[in-house]
C-alpha positions as CSV (number, residue, x, y, z in Angstrom):
1,M,67.4,-104.8,-11.7
2,T,66.1,-109.0,-11.4
3,L,68.6,-112.2,-10.3
4,H,67.1,-114.6,-12.7
5,N,69.0,-117.6,-11.3
6,I,72.1,-118.9,-8.9
7,S,74.0,-121.9,-9.3
8,I,75.6,-122.0,-5.8
9,L,78.6,-125.1,-5.4
10,N,80.2,-125.2,-1.7
11,Y,79.4,-121.9,-0.5
12,K,79.3,-122.5,3.2
13,N,76.8,-125.6,4.3
14,I,75.5,-125.0,0.8
15,A,77.0,-128.1,-1.3
16,E,75.1,-127.5,-4.2
17,A,71.7,-125.6,-5.6
18,N,70.5,-124.2,-8.9
19,L,67.6,-121.9,-7.9
20,E,65.4,-119.9,-10.6
21,F,64.1,-116.7,-8.8
22,S,60.6,-115.0,-8.9
23,P,61.2,-111.5,-10.2
24,K,59.5,-109.9,-7.1
25,I,59.2,-112.2,-3.7
26,N,61.3,-115.0,-3.4
27,C,60.9,-116.5,0.6
28,F,63.6,-119.0,2.7
29,T,62.0,-121.6,5.5
30,G,63.4,-123.4,7.6
31,N,65.0,-123.6,11.2
32,N,67.9,-121.7,12.7
33,G,71.4,-123.0,11.5
34,M,69.9,-125.0,8.6
35,G,71.8,-122.8,5.6
36,K,69.1,-120.0,5.1
37,T,71.2,-117.0,5.6
38,N,74.2,-118.6,3.8
39,I,71.7,-118.6,0.7
40,L,71.2,-114.4,0.5
41,D,75.1,-114.2,1.7
42,A,76.0,-116.1,-1.4
43,I,73.7,-113.4,-3.2
44,Y,75.5,-110.5,-1.4
45,Y,78.7,-112.2,-2.8
46,L,77.7,-111.7,-6.2
47,S,77.6,-107.9,-5.5
48,F,80.7,-107.1,-3.1
49,C,83.0,-110.0,-3.9
50,K,82.6,-110.8,-0.1
51,S,80.3,-112.4,2.2
52,C,78.2,-110.2,4.5
53,V,78.5,-112.3,7.6
54,S,81.9,-113.8,7.2
55,R,84.6,-111.0,7.6
56,N,88.0,-113.5,8.5
57,G,89.1,-113.9,4.5
58,D,87.4,-115.9,1.5
59,S,88.7,-119.4,2.5
60,T,86.0,-119.0,5.2
61,V,83.5,-119.0,3.3
62,I,84.5,-122.8,1.4
63,N,82.9,-125.4,2.4
64,H,84.6,-127.8,5.1
65,D,85.0,-130.9,2.9
66,A,85.9,-128.4,-0.4
67,D,88.6,-126.7,-2.0
68,M,87.1,-124.7,-3.8
69,M,83.4,-122.5,-4.0
70,M,82.2,-120.9,-7.2
71,L,78.9,-118.7,-7.1
72,Q,77.1,-117.9,-10.6
73,G,74.4,-115.3,-11.1
74,R,72.0,-114.1,-14.1
75,Y,70.7,-110.8,-14.5
76,C,68.6,-108.7,-16.0
77,R,69.9,-105.2,-15.8
78,R,69.4,-102.4,-17.6
79,G,67.5,-104.3,-19.8
80,E,71.0,-106.3,-20.9
81,D,71.8,-110.1,-19.5
82,E,74.6,-109.8,-17.2
83,N,76.7,-113.5,-16.3
84,I,78.7,-113.1,-12.9
85,V,80.8,-115.7,-12.1
86,V,82.7,-116.2,-8.2
87,G,85.1,-118.3,-7.5
88,I,88.0,-119.4,-5.1
89,Q,90.3,-122.3,-4.7
90,R,92.0,-122.1,-1.1
91,G,95.4,-121.1,-1.0
92,K,95.1,-119.0,-4.5
93,R,93.6,-115.4,-5.1
94,K,89.3,-115.7,-6.4
95,T,88.4,-114.9,-9.8
96,V,85.7,-112.6,-10.6
97,K,84.1,-112.2,-13.9
98,R,81.6,-110.2,-16.1
99,N,80.3,-111.6,-19.4
100,G,83.3,-113.7,-19.1
101,K,85.7,-111.7,-18.9
102,E,88.0,-111.5,-15.1
103,Y,88.3,-108.2,-13.2
104,Q,91.5,-106.7,-12.7
105,L,90.4,-104.7,-9.8
106,L,87.9,-105.6,-7.9
107,S,86.9,-102.1,-7.4
108,R,85.9,-101.9,-10.8
109,H,82.5,-104.5,-10.2
110,I,81.3,-102.2,-6.7
111,G,78.3,-100.5,-7.8
112,L,77.5,-102.7,-11.0
113,L,74.8,-104.5,-8.7
114,P,73.4,-102.6,-5.9
115,L,72.1,-104.5,-3.0
116,V,71.1,-104.0,0.4
117,M,70.5,-106.8,3.0
118,V,69.3,-106.8,6.5
119,S,70.5,-108.3,8.8
120,P,71.1,-109.4,12.8
121,L,74.7,-108.5,12.6
122,D,73.3,-105.0,11.5
123,G,72.7,-104.6,15.3
124,D,76.5,-103.9,15.2
125,L,75.9,-100.5,13.4
126,I,74.2,-99.1,17.3
127,R,76.4,-101.0,19.7
128,G,79.5,-101.7,17.9
129,A,82.9,-99.5,17.4
130,G,83.4,-96.2,14.8
131,E,84.4,-98.9,12.2
132,E,80.6,-100.5,11.8
133,R,79.3,-97.3,10.7
134,R,82.3,-96.0,8.7
135,R,81.6,-99.0,6.8
136,L,78.1,-98.8,6.1
137,M,78.8,-95.1,5.1
138,N,81.1,-95.6,2.5
139,Q,79.1,-98.9,1.4
140,I,76.5,-96.7,0.9
141,I,78.3,-94.1,-1.3
142,S,81.1,-96.3,-2.8
143,Q,77.9,-97.7,-5.1
144,G,76.9,-94.7,-6.7
145,D,80.5,-92.8,-6.7
146,C,83.7,-94.5,-8.3
147,E,85.7,-91.4,-6.9
148,Y,84.6,-92.0,-3.5
149,L,86.2,-95.4,-3.7
150,D,89.1,-94.5,-5.1
151,A,89.4,-91.9,-2.4
152,L,89.0,-94.8,0.0
153,I,91.6,-96.8,-1.7
154,R,94.5,-93.9,-1.9
155,H,93.3,-92.5,1.7
156,G,94.3,-95.5,3.3
157,K,97.5,-96.4,1.0
158,A,98.8,-92.8,2.9
159,I,97.3,-93.5,6.1
160,E,99.0,-97.1,6.2
161,S,102.2,-95.3,4.4
162,R,102.3,-92.5,7.5
163,N,101.6,-95.4,10.0
164,A,104.6,-96.7,9.2
165,M,106.5,-93.8,9.7
166,L,105.5,-92.9,13.0
167,K,106.4,-96.4,14.1
168,H,109.9,-96.7,12.6
169,G,110.7,-93.5,14.2
170,F,110.9,-90.9,10.7
171,R,111.4,-87.5,11.3
172,D,112.4,-85.7,7.6
173,A,109.3,-82.7,7.9
174,L,109.4,-82.8,4.3
175,L,108.5,-86.5,3.6
176,F,105.8,-86.3,5.8
177,E,104.6,-83.8,4.1
178,T,104.5,-85.1,1.1
179,V,102.5,-88.2,2.5
180,E,100.5,-85.8,4.2
181,A,99.3,-84.2,0.9
182,Q,98.0,-87.4,-0.4
183,I,96.2,-88.0,2.9
184,C,94.3,-84.3,2.6
185,A,93.6,-84.6,-1.0
186,A,92.1,-87.5,-0.6
187,A,90.4,-86.4,3.4
188,S,88.8,-83.6,1.0
189,Y,86.7,-85.7,-1.2
190,I,85.8,-88.2,1.0
191,H,84.5,-85.5,4.2
192,S,82.2,-83.9,1.5
193,A,80.6,-86.4,0.2
194,R,80.0,-87.8,3.5
195,K,78.9,-84.8,4.4
196,K,76.3,-84.3,1.5
197,W,74.4,-87.8,1.6
198,I,73.8,-87.2,5.5
199,D,72.1,-84.3,4.4
200,E,70.7,-86.3,1.6
201,F,69.8,-89.5,3.2
202,S,68.2,-88.3,7.2
203,P,65.0,-87.0,5.4
204,I,64.3,-90.1,3.9
205,F,66.2,-92.4,7.3
206,L,63.1,-90.3,9.3
207,N,60.4,-91.1,7.1
208,Y,61.1,-95.1,7.4
209,Y,61.6,-95.1,10.9
210,R,57.9,-92.9,11.5
211,A,56.5,-95.4,9.0
212,I,57.2,-98.3,11.0
213,T,56.5,-95.9,14.5
214,D,53.8,-94.5,13.5
215,G,56.0,-91.1,13.9
216,R,55.6,-92.2,18.0
217,E,59.9,-91.8,18.3
218,T,62.3,-88.7,17.6
219,V,65.6,-89.8,16.0
220,S,68.3,-88.3,14.3
221,L,72.1,-88.6,12.4
222,E,75.1,-86.6,13.1
223,Y,77.7,-87.1,11.6
224,R,81.3,-86.3,13.4
225,S,84.8,-85.6,12.4
226,H,87.8,-83.8,13.2
227,L,87.2,-81.8,9.9
228,N,84.0,-80.4,10.7
229,D,85.7,-77.9,12.2
230,A,89.2,-78.1,11.2
231,D,91.9,-77.9,8.4
232,M,93.3,-82.1,7.6
233,S,96.6,-81.1,6.8
234,R,96.6,-78.7,10.6
235,C,95.2,-81.8,12.0
236,L,98.3,-83.7,10.9
237,A,100.8,-81.1,11.8
238,D,99.7,-80.3,15.0
239,N,99.2,-84.3,16.3
240,R,102.7,-85.3,14.2
241,E,104.5,-85.6,17.7
242,R,101.6,-87.1,19.7
243,D,101.1,-89.4,17.2
244,A,104.5,-90.7,16.7
245,I,104.4,-91.6,20.7
246,L,101.2,-93.4,20.2
247,G,102.2,-95.1,16.9
248,Y,99.5,-93.9,14.8
249,T,97.4,-91.5,12.7
250,S,95.0,-90.5,15.0
251,H,92.8,-87.6,13.6
252,G,91.2,-88.0,10.2
253,V,88.0,-88.6,8.3
254,H,89.4,-92.7,9.4
255,R,87.9,-92.1,12.8
256,D,84.6,-90.5,11.4
257,D,81.4,-91.8,13.2
258,I,77.8,-91.0,12.9
259,E,75.6,-90.7,16.5
260,L,72.5,-91.8,16.5
261,M,70.1,-90.3,18.7
262,L,66.8,-91.5,20.2
263,G,64.9,-88.2,21.0
264,D,68.4,-86.3,23.1
265,Y,70.3,-89.8,23.5
266,P,72.6,-91.8,22.0
267,M,70.4,-94.9,20.6
268,R,73.6,-97.1,21.8
269,K,73.0,-96.0,25.9
270,I,68.9,-96.1,26.0
271,G,67.5,-98.2,23.1
272,S,65.7,-101.4,23.9
273,Q,66.5,-104.0,21.9
274,G,62.8,-103.8,19.7
275,Q,64.0,-99.6,19.0
276,C,67.2,-101.0,17.8
277,K,66.1,-103.3,16.1
278,T,63.9,-100.7,14.2
279,Y,66.1,-98.1,14.0
280,T,68.6,-100.6,12.1
281,I,65.9,-102.2,9.5
282,A,64.8,-98.2,8.7
283,L,69.1,-97.0,8.0
284,R,68.9,-100.3,5.3
285,L,65.5,-99.2,3.9
286,A,66.8,-95.8,3.2
287,Q,70.1,-97.3,1.9
288,F,67.5,-98.9,-0.7
289,D,66.1,-95.8,-1.8
290,F,69.2,-93.5,-1.9
291,L,71.0,-96.3,-4.2
292,K,67.9,-96.7,-6.1
293,R,68.1,-92.7,-6.6
294,T,71.6,-92.3,-7.2
295,C,72.1,-95.4,-9.1
296,G,69.1,-95.5,-11.3
297,I,68.7,-98.9,-10.6
298,T,66.9,-100.7,-8.5
299,P,69.0,-102.8,-5.6
300,I,68.2,-106.2,-5.0
301,L,66.7,-106.3,-1.0
302,L,67.6,-109.1,0.9
303,L,66.2,-109.6,4.3
304,D,67.4,-111.7,7.0
305,D,65.5,-112.7,9.9
306,I,64.0,-109.3,10.2
307,F,61.0,-110.0,12.7
308,D,62.8,-111.6,15.5
309,K,62.7,-109.1,18.7
310,L,60.0,-106.5,17.4
311,D,56.9,-106.6,18.8
312,A,52.9,-107.1,16.8
313,H,52.8,-103.7,15.7
314,R,56.2,-103.0,14.3
315,V,56.1,-106.4,12.6
316,E,52.6,-105.2,11.1
317,N,54.1,-101.5,10.1
318,I,57.4,-103.4,8.8
319,I,54.7,-105.8,6.1
320,N,52.8,-102.9,5.4
321,V,56.0,-100.8,3.8
322,A,57.7,-103.7,2.3
323,S,54.4,-105.2,0.5
324,G,51.8,-102.4,0.6
325,A,50.5,-100.3,-1.8
326,D,53.4,-98.2,-3.2
327,S,55.7,-101.8,-2.7
328,S,56.5,-102.2,-6.3
329,R,59.5,-100.0,-5.6
330,F,61.0,-102.5,-3.7
331,G,61.7,-104.3,-7.4
332,Q,63.3,-108.0,-6.2
333,I,62.9,-109.2,-2.7
334,F,64.2,-112.0,-0.7
335,I,63.3,-113.2,2.7
336,T,64.3,-115.5,5.3
337,D,62.3,-116.2,8.6
338,T,61.8,-119.4,10.5
339,N,58.1,-118.1,11.0
340,R,55.8,-119.3,7.9
341,K,53.0,-117.2,8.7
342,H,55.2,-113.9,8.1
343,L,56.7,-115.1,5.0
344,D,52.9,-115.8,4.0
345,D,51.5,-112.3,5.4
346,I,53.7,-110.4,2.8
347,I,52.8,-113.1,0.0
348,R,49.1,-112.5,0.9
349,S,49.6,-108.4,0.7
350,A,52.0,-108.4,-2.5
351,G,49.2,-110.4,-3.9
352,S,52.3,-110.9,-7.1
353,D,54.7,-113.4,-8.1
354,Y,56.9,-115.5,-5.1
355,R,58.6,-118.8,-4.8
356,I,58.8,-120.3,-1.4
357,F,62.1,-122.4,-0.4
358,S,62.5,-124.6,1.7
359,V,66.2,-125.3,3.2
360,D,67.2,-127.7,5.9
361,H,70.7,-129.0,6.4
362,G,72.1,-127.1,3.5
363,V,69.7,-128.7,1.2
364,C,67.6,-126.2,-0.6
365,R,63.8,-126.8,-2.3
366,E,61.6,-125.3,-4.1
367,E,57.9,-125.4,-2.5
368,E,56.0,-122.9,-4.0
369,K,55.2,-120.7,-6.7
370,G,52.8,-118.3,-7.2
371,E,52.4,-115.9,-10.9
372,G,50.8,-113.3,-12.0
373,G,52.1,-109.7,-11.0
374,T,54.6,-108.1,-12.9
375,D,58.0,-107.5,-13.8
376,A,60.7,-106.1,-11.1
377,M,61.9,-102.6,-11.8
378,P,65.1,-102.3,-14.0
């Protein structure tokens, strides 16, 4: 899949931009705070109908001096043109259109344009709460499994209903059993999908981590869930009185987590900055491979400031992975960095089509391009 061009209007500090992209490597240079990440975030928004960076509502992505924002992307997906338009006006709901037709349910858009973004915010996967790692699982699995996304939505609504009953002091056992049956049905599918995912995903992750570290460190992923060794309906029934005191549902797949291990210890406790950064990059590259296999489409890969806090050897290995002999598996790549040398090294290693853009105070200009490589994979 390839993003041919994007039009941006009033997205954060990008007042206006119309950019044509290479089907292979697209680089954005400039000082920190100039808008490089905002370009990548706009591309992310077209895939997920939300920002990767701004999580406090849609209005936060609109330029401070504007009342609306609009994004338009033209893609080639499985040999067919796809035109996606997203528009937001302050105080109104956003609209998302595919080839001129508006979505009634935004969930139907998820998975159409598979994408992986490697970002400095990925540090939260290591240091953050379990919610961050559940979000990782949900984002990966839902892009290739629409039933999983439906189960998540149904489960969330049923948990909200049960929590409201707990807070308001309901004691009707039949009513609880009815709501809990809905929770159990959705939770069973979610738990099964997550177990299957972790089994398939772990070997891919380990291969990338070994490639970046030359196999000098041992890592693993451990899926933690109440449902690993307990029945969901029994968990809910046994904890109903305790949950009534707490005012929320304390057990279930909404409390699942992944323990990210370095040797025999959690990475969050012993990992250095470089090790944590390596870990999250390997997770995202594994996410890319997993999505490519499950969706049957080569995702777009966004690499935002990935070389910071890494030693020269790990930087070299990542460049080799991204632009080495088998780099064709990555398709179209978008990279930001303040260090032009890193970008030049990738372009030199890849030896294919590329475009380099400079970003300064929200103004994006094409500085250089090369042609002659092969097209990105469909």
